[in-house]
ChimeraX commands (.cxc) that place a marker at each C-alpha (Angstrom):
marker #1 position -58.27,67.50,-32.62 radius 0.5
marker #1 position -58.86,64.96,-34.83 radius 0.5
marker #1 position -56.02,62.87,-36.23 radius 0.5
marker #1 position -56.20,60.10,-38.88 radius 0.5
marker #1 position -53.00,57.97,-39.81 radius 0.5
marker #1 position -52.78,55.38,-42.33 radius 0.5
marker #1 position -50.28,52.80,-42.62 radius 0.5
marker #1 position -49.92,49.75,-44.59 radius 0.5
marker #1 position -49.52,50.80,-48.17 radius 0.5
marker #1 position -46.55,49.77,-50.51 radius 0.5
marker #1 position -45.60,47.87,-53.83 radius 0.5
marker #1 position -47.44,44.59,-54.73 radius 0.5
marker #1 position -47.73,42.68,-57.83 radius 0.5
marker #1 position -51.30,42.28,-59.82 radius 0.5
marker #1 position -53.43,40.14,-57.99 radius 0.5
marker #1 position -51.50,40.48,-55.00 radius 0.5
marker #1 position -53.20,41.78,-51.86 radius 0.5
marker #1 position -52.36,44.82,-48.98 radius 0.5
marker #1 position -54.23,45.73,-45.86 radius 0.5
marker #1 position -54.19,49.32,-45.27 radius 0.5
marker #1 position -54.67,50.49,-41.53 radius 0.5
marker #1 position -56.42,53.69,-40.45 radius 0.5
marker #1 position -55.80,54.37,-36.53 radius 0.5
marker #1 position -57.68,57.48,-35.29 radius 0.5
marker #1 position -57.70,59.94,-32.17 radius 0.5
marker #1 position -60.16,62.60,-31.43 radius 0.5
marker #1 position -62.63,61.05,-33.97 radius 0.5
marker #1 position -65.38,58.08,-32.79 radius 0.5
marker #1 position -65.23,55.33,-35.18 radius 0.5
marker #1 position -68.66,54.46,-34.29 radius 0.5
marker #1 position -69.41,57.35,-36.80 radius 0.5
marker #1 position -69.29,56.82,-40.60 radius 0.5
marker #1 position -65.42,55.59,-41.76 radius 0.5
marker #1 position -64.35,55.55,-45.23 radius 0.5
marker #1 position -61.40,54.73,-47.76 radius 0.5
marker #1 position -60.91,57.02,-50.87 radius 0.5
marker #1 position -58.04,56.89,-53.69 radius 0.5
marker #1 position -56.56,59.22,-55.98 radius 0.5
marker #1 position -54.89,58.01,-58.96 radius 0.5
marker #1 position -52.26,59.90,-60.80 radius 0.5
marker #1 position -54.16,62.64,-62.89 radius 0.5
marker #1 position -57.65,61.28,-61.88 radius 0.5
marker #1 position -60.19,62.58,-59.52 radius 0.5
marker #1 position -60.41,61.15,-56.05 radius 0.5
marker #1 position -63.31,58.57,-55.78 radius 0.5
marker #1 position -64.82,56.70,-52.83 radius 0.5
marker #1 position -63.50,53.32,-52.68 radius 0.5
marker #1 position -65.51,52.29,-49.57 radius 0.5
marker #1 position -67.38,53.37,-46.33 radius 0.5
marker #1 position -69.14,52.10,-43.65 radius 0.5
marker #1 position -71.72,53.92,-41.86 radius 0.5
marker #1 position -72.46,54.03,-37.91 radius 0.5
marker #1 position -75.50,51.76,-38.82 radius 0.5
marker #1 position -73.54,49.38,-40.42 radius 0.5
marker #1 position -73.94,49.59,-43.97 radius 0.5
marker #1 position -71.10,49.43,-46.48 radius 0.5
marker #1 position -70.86,51.13,-49.85 radius 0.5
marker #1 position -67.92,49.97,-52.33 radius 0.5
marker #1 position -67.43,51.22,-55.63 radius 0.5
marker #1 position -68.39,48.81,-58.35 radius 0.5
marker #1 position -64.64,48.35,-59.59 radius 0.5
marker #1 position -63.80,46.69,-55.74 radius 0.5
marker #1 position -66.71,44.69,-55.01 radius 0.5
marker #1 position -66.15,41.06,-54.28 radius 0.5
marker #1 position -62.50,42.02,-53.88 radius 0.5
marker #1 position -61.96,45.15,-51.04 radius 0.5
marker #1 position -63.51,45.10,-47.42 radius 0.5
marker #1 position -63.87,47.60,-45.14 radius 0.5
marker #1 position -63.94,47.05,-41.51 radius 0.5
marker #1 position -63.51,48.53,-38.03 radius 0.5
marker #1 position -62.04,47.48,-34.65 radius 0.5
marker #1 position -63.54,49.82,-32.45 radius 0.5
marker #1 position -61.60,48.79,-29.14 radius 0.5
marker #1 position -58.37,49.70,-31.14 radius 0.5
marker #1 position -59.87,53.08,-32.91 radius 0.5
marker #1 position -58.28,51.36,-35.93 radius 0.5
marker #1 position -60.45,50.90,-39.46 radius 0.5
marker #1 position -59.07,48.94,-42.38 radius 0.5
marker #1 position -59.56,48.00,-46.00 radius 0.5
marker #1 position -58.53,44.31,-47.01 radius 0.5
marker #1 position -57.65,44.90,-50.57 radius 0.5
marker #1 position -57.36,41.47,-52.52 radius 0.5
marker #1 position -56.76,40.75,-56.45 radius 0.5
marker #1 position -55.29,44.26,-57.06 radius 0.5
marker #1 position -55.01,45.54,-60.27 radius 0.5
marker #1 position -52.24,47.97,-61.58 radius 0.5
marker #1 position -55.15,50.89,-62.16 radius 0.5
marker #1 position -55.60,50.98,-58.52 radius 0.5
marker #1 position -51.93,52.30,-58.16 radius 0.5
marker #1 position -52.65,55.45,-56.14 radius 0.5
marker #1 position -52.66,57.28,-52.69 radius 0.5
marker #1 position -55.26,56.03,-50.62 radius 0.5
marker #1 position -56.74,58.35,-47.74 radius 0.5
marker #1 position -58.91,57.40,-44.77 radius 0.5
marker #1 position -61.72,60.01,-43.91 radius 0.5
marker #1 position -64.78,60.63,-41.77 radius 0.5
marker #1 position -68.04,62.47,-42.06 radius 0.5
marker #1 position -68.47,63.18,-37.90 radius 0.5
marker #1 position -71.63,61.36,-38.02 radius 0.5
marker #1 position -73.24,58.09,-38.33 radius 0.5
marker #1 position -74.39,58.66,-41.69 radius 0.5
marker #1 position -71.70,59.09,-44.79 radius 0.5
marker #1 position -72.10,62.36,-46.27 radius 0.5
marker #1 position -69.38,64.80,-46.69 radius 0.5
marker #1 position -66.07,63.44,-45.50 radius 0.5
marker #1 position -64.56,66.49,-43.25 radius 0.5
marker #1 position -61.84,64.53,-41.59 radius 0.5
marker #1 position -58.87,62.95,-43.41 radius 0.5
marker #1 position -55.87,61.11,-43.10 radius 0.5
marker #1 position -52.20,62.26,-44.90 radius 0.5
marker #1 position -52.54,59.27,-47.18 radius 0.5
marker #1 position -50.48,56.20,-48.22 radius 0.5
marker #1 position -49.21,55.18,-51.61 radius 0.5
marker #1 position -50.30,52.07,-53.42 radius 0.5
marker #1 position -48.31,50.72,-56.10 radius 0.5
marker #1 position -49.52,47.77,-58.08 radius 0.5
marker #1 position -47.19,46.20,-60.80 radius 0.5
marker #1 position -47.88,44.20,-63.62 radius 0.5
marker link #1:1,2 radius 0.2
marker link #1:2,3 radius 0.2
marker link #1:3,4 radius 0.2
marker link #1:4,5 radius 0.2
marker link #1:5,6 radius 0.2
marker link #1:6,7 radius 0.2
marker link #1:7,8 radius 0.2
marker link #1:8,9 radius 0.2
marker link #1:9,10 radius 0.2
marker link #1:10,11 radius 0.2
marker link #1:11,12 radius 0.2
marker link #1:12,13 radius 0.2
marker link #1:13,14 radius 0.2
marker link #1:14,15 radius 0.2
marker link #1:15,16 radius 0.2
marker link #1:16,17 radius 0.2
marker link #1:17,18 radius 0.2
marker link #1:18,19 radius 0.2
marker link #1:19,20 radius 0.2
marker link #1:20,21 radius 0.2
marker link #1:21,22 radius 0.2
marker link #1:22,23 radius 0.2
marker link #1:23,24 radius 0.2
marker link #1:24,25 radius 0.2
marker link #1:25,26 radius 0.2
marker link #1:26,27 radius 0.2
marker link #1:27,28 radius 0.2
marker link #1:28,29 radius 0.2
marker link #1:29,30 radius 0.2
marker link #1:30,31 radius 0.2
marker link #1:31,32 radius 0.2
marker link #1:32,33 radius 0.2
marker link #1:33,34 radius 0.2
marker link #1:34,35 radius 0.2
marker link #1:35,36 radius 0.2
marker link #1:36,37 radius 0.2
marker link #1:37,38 radius 0.2
marker link #1:38,39 radius 0.2
marker link #1:39,40 radius 0.2
marker link #1:40,41 radius 0.2
marker link #1:41,42 radius 0.2
marker link #1:42,43 radius 0.2
marker link #1:43,44 radius 0.2
marker link #1:44,45 radius 0.2
marker link #1:45,46 radius 0.2
marker link #1:46,47 radius 0.2
marker link #1:47,48 radius 0.2
marker link #1:48,49 radius 0.2
marker link #1:49,50 radius 0.2
marker link #1:50,51 radius 0.2
marker link #1:51,52 radius 0.2
marker link #1:52,53 radius 0.2
marker link #1:53,54 radius 0.2
marker link #1:54,55 radius 0.2
marker link #1:55,56 radius 0.2
marker link #1:56,57 radius 0.2
marker link #1:57,58 radius 0.2
marker link #1:58,59 radius 0.2
marker link #1:59,60 radius 0.2
marker link #1:60,61 radius 0.2
marker link #1:61,62 radius 0.2
marker link #1:62,63 radius 0.2
marker link #1:63,64 radius 0.2
marker link #1:64,65 radius 0.2
marker link #1:65,66 radius 0.2
marker link #1:66,67 radius 0.2
marker link #1:67,68 radius 0.2
marker link #1:68,69 radius 0.2
marker link #1:69,70 radius 0.2
marker link #1:70,71 radius 0.2
marker link #1:71,72 radius 0.2
marker link #1:72,73 radius 0.2
marker link #1:73,74 radius 0.2
marker link #1:74,75 radius 0.2
marker link #1:75,76 radius 0.2
marker link #1:76,77 radius 0.2
marker link #1:77,78 radius 0.2
marker link #1:78,79 radius 0.2
marker link #1:79,80 radius 0.2
marker link #1:80,81 radius 0.2
marker link #1:81,82 radius 0.2
marker link #1:82,83 radius 0.2
marker link #1:83,84 radius 0.2
marker link #1:84,85 radius 0.2
marker link #1:85,86 radius 0.2
marker link #1:86,87 radius 0.2
marker link #1:87,88 radius 0.2
marker link #1:88,89 radius 0.2
marker link #1:89,90 radius 0.2
marker link #1:90,91 radius 0.2
marker link #1:91,92 radius 0.2
marker link #1:92,93 radius 0.2
marker link #1:93,94 radius 0.2
marker link #1:94,95 radius 0.2
marker link #1:95,96 radius 0.2
marker link #1:96,97 radius 0.2
marker link #1:97,98 radius 0.2
marker link #1:98,99 radius 0.2
marker link #1:99,100 radius 0.2
marker link #1:100,101 radius 0.2
marker link #1:101,102 radius 0.2
marker link #1:102,103 radius 0.2
marker link #1:103,104 radius 0.2
marker link #1:104,105 radius 0.2
marker link #1:105,106 radius 0.2
marker link #1:106,107 radius 0.2
marker link #1:107,108 radius 0.2
marker link #1:108,109 radius 0.2
marker link #1:109,110 radius 0.2
marker link #1:110,111 radius 0.2
marker link #1:111,112 radius 0.2
marker link #1:112,113 radius 0.2
marker link #1:113,114 radius 0.2
marker link #1:114,115 radius 0.2
marker link #1:115,116 radius 0.2
marker link #1:116,117 radius 0.2
marker link #1:117,118 radius 0.2
view
């Protein structure tokens, strides 16, 4: 059974940083892993992902500020978020596709709240 558990969310002032963690059980993080966010009143969007081949994807709005990484020995992957903006407030979810490619995400964590104040 796959279980993904996020942590690291919280409240931060604009321009601050947070590091989100996602601990995986029952899911090999050698597969694709990713982070999504859902802001209030908006659709969910993929923020970053990392394929099993080592290729990364970042939404244009976060390029140069966010970094996705993983520590296979810890079954954990991360999202380092720097220079946060108030509009990036929302629920952040980690996910996996079950394959090395980042196609459809079928596994999800419960989410962690990020609040960025101006």
